[in-house]
N, C-alpha and C positions, 0 to 999 in steps of 0.2 A: 857396827855400821848401822847408819840412817837410810830407810829405802823410801823414794819419794811416792807420793800418793798415786802419780801416774804407773810407775812400776807394778804397784800393787793392783791395780784396775785393769793393766793388760793381764796380770794373773789372772785375775776373776774371770775374764771374757775367754782367756784362753782356755779355760778349764772347761767351756760350753761347747757341743760338739758342733760342729758346721754342717750344714745341710746343703751340699752344692746342688746347682741345679745344671744341667746340660740341655741342649738342644734333643728334639724328641724324632724329628722328621728332618728329613733331608730330599732335595730334588736335584738333579743334574742337569745344566745347559746345554742344546746342542754348540759346538763349536764355531765362535762368529768368523766369517769370512774375510771380512774388513777391522782395521782398526778404526774406531770412532764410538760416536754417540747409538745407542741401541734402547729399543723398546724393548720391555721384557712382561708377557703378559703374564699374570697369576693365574697357575690353575685353580677353580672354585675348591679341590679337597685342600691344595694347599692355604687358599683363602680361612677354609675351616677351620684345619691344625693351628693356624697361629692364634695370637691373644686378641682381644676385640678390638685393642689399640693398632695392631700388625708392627705393635713396636718390638717384636722377637724377631722380625725376619731381617737375616745377615746374607751378604752376597760376597761369598770367598772365593777366592782364585786357588790354583793348582798348589800354592804353598801356605794356604789357609789364614791368608792375610784379608782384612776388609776390605771391600771395594764400595766408594760413596757411591749412592745410590740419590734419585727423587722418586719419590711416592705421590702417583698421580690416578684418579680416577678417570677412566676412558669418556669421552663425549663424543656425540657425533649431531653436526649440524641437520635443522629439521628446516622443511620446506626448501622451495626453488632458491638457486643461488642467484646473484646479481654481479655484475663488472663493475669493479672500481675502478675508473683509469688514473692512472698517474699524469703529470702533467709532460706532455710528448715538446719536445723542444727541438728535436730534430728526428730526421727519418727520410734518408739520403741513400741512393745506387749509387758507388762510386767504383767502376769498373769491376773488379771481381770480389766486392764486397757492399753488404749494406749497413750503413751504420745509422742506428738507433738512439738517441740520448732522451734521459727520462730525468725530471727532478724529482725526488724523494719527499713523500708529506714529511713536515715537520714532526710530526707527533708520533710518526713510525719508524721502527728499525724493520729493515728487511732480508729476509731469508730464502725467497721465494717471489719468483715472479711470472707471470702467466701472459703470454704473448699472441694476442689474437689475432689470427692468420686467416686469407682466404685457404678454404679448401686445398691441400697439395698432395699428392703422393711421392714424397720425396725426403733424404736426410739432411738435416742441416746441422753445421757445425756453429760454436758459437764461443767469443771470447767476451770477458765483463770486465771493465775497467770503471775506476771509481775517480771523483776528483769534488774538490769543494769549491773551485775556481772555474773551472772548464778549460783551465789555460794547462795544467800538469796532470796528470792521469798515471793511474797505479793500479796494477795488477790486483783482481778480485777474485777472478778463477780464468785460469786458461783454459786454451780452446778445448772443448767437449763436444759429444755428441747431445743435441737437445731433443728430450721425451716428447713425445707427442700425446695427444689426450683430447678429450672430448668435454668441457665442463657449461654449464647452466644449462636454462630450460627458456627456448628452446637449445639443443647442444651448440657449442663454438669449438670449432678447433683451434687448439692452444697448442703453444709450445711450452712447456714446464720448465724453470729454471731454477733449479737450487741452488743457493748460494750462502758463502759464510755470512752470518749476518753482520749488515755493513750499515755504518752511519754516516757515510761518503754523501754529501748533498747530491751529488749527480752522479749518474750512471750511465756508462756507455757500453752498448750491444752490438758487436761487430759480428755478421754473420758471414761465413766464408761461402760465396757465391764462383768459384773455381770450376767446380764440378757441373752445378746444376744453376737453374736460372736464379734471378733475385724473386723473392716470393713477397705478396703485398701485407705487410703489417699494416692493420686496422688499429691496433692499440697496446698497449704495455700496462700491466695493472695486477687485480688481482679480485679472483671471483671470493665473494666472502657470502655467508650463508643468510637469507633473508631474516627466518626466525632463529629462538635462540636455542644454543645446545642442547640436548637432551643425554641423560647417562646411559650406556651401552650395558647391555645384560649378556653375561655369559650361556655358551649355550646350555639348554633345561639338561636336568638329570630326571631320570623317571626314578620314583621311591616308590620300593615297596612297602605294601600296607596289608592291614587285617581289617573287617568292616563287621560291623554289628547294627542292626536296625531295631531299635524300639518301637514306641507307639507315636511320637513324636518327633524322636530324633535318629542321627546316623553319626556313629563315631567311628573316625578311622582312626587307626594306631599305627604308628611307624616306630622301628627300632632301627636305628642304622648302624654300621660297625663304627662310625666314628662322626665327631661332629662335622656339621654341614653349614655353612654360611648359607642363610637364606635370607634375599630382599625381596621376593615376588615366588607366587606358587600361583599354579593353574590347575584347576579341576577337569579333566576332561570328561565330558556327558554324552552320552548316548539319546538324549531327552530331544523330540522336535517340538513340545509345547514349550511356550514361555514360563519361565521360573524366577522368583527373586528370592531367595533365603540367605539367612544370617549364618555365619560361620564364626567359631570360636577357636582360637588357637592356642591349645594350652600344651603345657611342660609339667612333665612328672617329676618328682625328686623321690629317690630313696634314701630315707633318714635313718640311722642308726639309732636304735631305742636306746633309754637311759639303762634298762635292765634286759638281760638276754631271755627272760618269761615273755616278753610283750614281743620280740621279734622286729623285724624290720620296717618302718612305715613309710607310705607313700604320702607326698604332699604336691599339690597342685596348685600350679603357677599361671594364672591366664595372661598370655602377651599380647591379645587385641581381640576386638570384633571388627568383622570385615562382611560385604556385603557381594554375593556371586549374583550372576544373572548371563543369559546366551550373549555370546560373542565374545571375542577375544580368549576363547577358552573357559570362562568364569574365573578370569584374573584377579588376582588382587595383590596390592603391594604392603611389604610389611618392614618395619622397623628392622636394622641390620642383628639378626639372631642366630647364635650359634645352637643348633638343633642335632642332638641325638635320639633320644627316648620323647615321642612329642605325642598329641593328638588333632585333631578337628574334629570338632564337636557340629555338625551341621543341625539348622532348626528345621525342623521339615513342617511345623505347624500340623494345620489335618490334611495335607496332602501327601500322597503317596511319596515315598523316599525316591532319591535320584539316582539313575543308571548311571554310575561310574565307572570310567573305562580305565583312568590313568591318573596320577597326582605327578606332576611337574614341579622342580623348584629351581629357583635361577639366584645369580648373586652378581651385582654390580662387576664390570669388566673391571679391572686395576691391573696397573702398569707401573715398572720401574724404569726410571730414565738412569743408564750409567753408562759410562765409557770402559768400551771393554776393547782388549788385546785379540788379534787373528790369533786362533789356533791355541789359546791359551783355554785350560776345562774350567769351568767355574760350576758353584752349586750353592744353592740358595738353602740355608739351616732355618728352621723354623722351631718353635715348640718350649722354650726357656723361658718358664714364667717370671725370671729372678731377674733378666735382663731390661735395663733403663733404655728407653727408647734412643736410637742412636743421634748424634747431632753430625751433620756433614757440613763444611760451608757451600757445596754445590747448592742445597738449599736455597741459600740467600742469593744465587745467582739463578733461576730456575727460569725465571724470565727471559733470560738471554740467550737459553739452550737455543742449538741449531733444532732443524729438523732431523728426527734420529734417521739414519743410513738403512737399518733393517729391523725387523721385529722377528723376537725369539719368544716360543712358548718354552713353557718348562717340561721336565720329563716327569715321568709318575713318581708320588710321593714314597717314599721308602722312610720304616721304621729305621733308627739308628740304635747301634748296640752301646750299652752306658758303659764306660769302663768301671772296673771293678770297684776303684776307689770314687764314685759318682756319689755314693751316700750310706748313710748307716743302714746297718742289716736290719733295725727294728723300724718300725713304724714311725714316723715322727710327727702323726696326727692324732697317734694316742694320746689321751688326757695324761696320762699317767705318767707318760713320756715328759710331758711338759712340767707338770706339778714337781717331777725329782730335777728337772734342770732350773726351776725358781726357786727351790728349796736350797739347793747348790749354788745357786749366787746367793740368795741371803745370808748361808752360812760363811760362804767368803766373803761376804761383805762386813760380817761382823767380826771377822778375825782379823780383817785388814784397820778398820777401826781400832780393835785392842791392840793392834801390833804399831799403831801411828800413836797412842798414847805412852808407851813405852818409850823411854831414853836410847836403851840401845838392844838390839836383840839380833 
């Protein structure tokens, strides 16, 4: 009987042990109170435990099934807001209701409206319908209580209306005046930031450190229990005089020596040089680094060392946008080095997602127990293991070639 080369190749690779990967960390989410799109704020510890590309993050439901998500970096508008009014086609009081009609800007889809009003102390219910010809009107959002707020500088009193993302050319807002008198609507539009949005940083974490001073330098040494994603650092000083110092961020690696008599060796990796000065707590921003054992080298020149009270680290706030069901237990798993980044259809339609109905924070990060079959009992990184695997593969390949040359075997 002749065996195909494909079968022999399968025999060869079946002889090589597989080193399975499994998530190392997990964090529970609080239950959602309503069905719909939610924003999930990723804890800094979870970001630090994840891979650099965050491609190992998986959102799972109570049955262990993946839940699609979109990953976003949180941003906040800077500077005062300005009111962009939509074309107001009609603003009329009719008995026990007020009807306002607007035309949607041709280049925008609408998921939120700001109704600028004269200040009132009353609750208003509103129904929103849509049309493409102003003759036939269709329901967009049934009568609901409009939320009041203040936007802009100086503050304007507004009603905040969130609606399903709509492409109707015209929208009609019908306010219920059966209980309270009509209100004075000054305009309908949106408040938009005057400046470009800036990244939002998570709460600062104070880092424990040891310190040593030499003739010209101060070295701060950090040894964290697990990796922390760092994108901004702040050195809090108690100095009252102005200063201007250079700081180097250095990471130390412990490398196993080629022979046991030399022992382990420490290698230094320079990650960046920054300038600190008074103001903003001597803050500097770094490229995204996952750090556990590292140092800060402060060049004091001929000046005295700084009086340092604390060192804080921050990372940018990142969100997962996902559709959750009320009452379902969800969790986030991270730390699987072998996972490919997920591919969800949801990413292609991210620009059309509505405003999240709620924001959830992840629970504390907990280590996951690996199953007994999670991996081999030997260390897969040892050189002699891989040498044996390569030798086994070479031997199996040689046997396969010999067998293929024979007519029957």
